[in-house]
C-alpha positions as CSV (number, residue, x, y, z in Angstrom):
1,M,122.9,151.6,95.7
2,K,123.6,149.7,93.3
3,G,124.8,146.6,95.1
4,W,121.8,146.9,97.4
5,R,119.6,146.2,94.1
6,L,121.7,143.3,92.6
7,I,122.3,141.3,95.7
8,T,117.4,141.9,95.9
9,W,117.3,141.3,92.3
10,A,119.6,138.0,93.1
11,V,118.0,137.0,95.3
12,L,114.2,137.6,94.2
13,M,115.4,135.2,90.9
14,V,116.2,132.5,93.3
15,A,113.7,133.6,95.3
16,L,111.1,132.7,92.2
17,L,113.5,129.7,91.5
18,V,112.7,128.1,94.1
19,W,109.0,128.7,94.1
20,G,108.6,127.1,90.0
21,S,110.7,124.8,91.6
22,A,107.7,124.0,94.2
23,L,104.7,124.2,92.0
24,F,106.5,122.4,88.9
25,G,109.4,120.4,89.9
26,Q,109.3,116.8,90.0
27,K,107.9,117.2,93.4
28,G,106.0,120.2,93.4
29,L,102.4,121.3,94.0
30,A,101.0,120.0,90.3
31,K,102.8,116.9,91.0
32,L,101.4,116.5,95.1
33,L,97.9,117.7,93.5
34,A,97.8,114.5,90.5
35,L,98.4,112.0,93.1
36,E,96.3,113.1,95.7
37,I,93.7,112.7,92.6
38,Q,94.8,109.6,91.7
39,R,95.1,108.4,95.8
40,R,90.8,109.7,95.3
41,A,90.0,107.0,92.0
42,L,92.0,104.4,93.0
43,R,90.5,104.2,96.6
44,A,87.4,105.3,94.7
45,E,87.8,101.1,93.1
46,V,89.0,100.0,96.0
47,A,85.8,100.3,97.9
48,H,83.3,99.8,95.0
49,L,86.1,96.3,94.5
50,Q,85.4,95.6,97.6
51,G,81.6,96.1,97.2
52,E,81.7,93.2,94.9
53,R,83.6,91.6,96.5
54,K,81.2,91.0,99.3
55,A,78.7,90.3,97.5
56,L,80.6,87.2,95.7
57,E,81.3,85.5,99.2
58,D,77.0,85.7,99.8
59,E,77.2,84.3,96.8
60,V,79.6,81.9,97.3
61,R,77.6,81.7,100.6
62,R,73.6,80.7,100.0
63,I,74.9,78.9,97.3
64,R,76.7,77.0,100.0
65,E,74.2,76.5,102.9
66,D,70.8,77.2,100.7
67,P,70.1,73.7,99.2
68,L,66.5,75.8,97.4
69,Y,68.5,78.2,96.0
70,L,71.2,77.0,94.5
71,E,69.1,74.4,92.9
72,R,66.5,77.4,91.5
73,L,70.5,78.3,89.9
74,A,71.2,74.9,88.6
75,R,67.7,75.3,86.5
76,R,67.7,78.8,85.7
77,E,71.6,79.0,84.6
78,L,72.8,75.0,83.7
79,G,68.8,74.5,82.3
80,M,69.3,71.0,84.5
81,V,65.7,69.3,85.2
82,K,65.3,66.3,87.4
83,P,65.0,63.4,86.6
84,G,61.5,62.5,85.9
85,E,60.4,65.9,84.3
86,I,60.2,67.5,80.7
87,L,62.1,71.1,79.9
88,F,60.1,72.3,77.3
89,I,61.7,75.4,75.3
90,I,59.0,77.8,74.1
91,V,60.3,79.0,71.1
92,E,59.7,83.0,69.3
93,E,58.0,83.4,66.0
94,D,61.3,84.3,64.2
95,H,62.9,81.7,65.3
96,E,63.1,78.1,64.1
97,V,64.1,74.8,65.5
98,R,66.6,72.5,63.1
99,G,67.3,69.6,64.1
100,D,69.3,69.7,68.0
101,H,70.0,73.8,67.7
102,L,68.2,76.7,67.2
103,Q,68.1,78.8,65.0
104,T,67.2,82.8,64.5
105,S,65.5,83.0,61.3
106,Q,67.2,86.6,59.1
């Protein structure tokens, strides 16, 4: 009877070691769950970046194909004007112009 008891305990201990290794070991369930969370986060980031890429591709296509859009961008972003046009800069009260520079009053 003691022999069976010893064998039972030995088998139980081996089973616990295998179970513990499966859960917490280098390739265990905890690692698998952590990798799954990381995979989902990376997939979400890839989807976000693909959306950004699509928007940028649309912007490039519009700049290449729509001259009016390109003109609006040049005027708004670069302050460009056509020959003969006069650019007016409206200065707010808390700003002042000194020479060629716009400075903020403090």
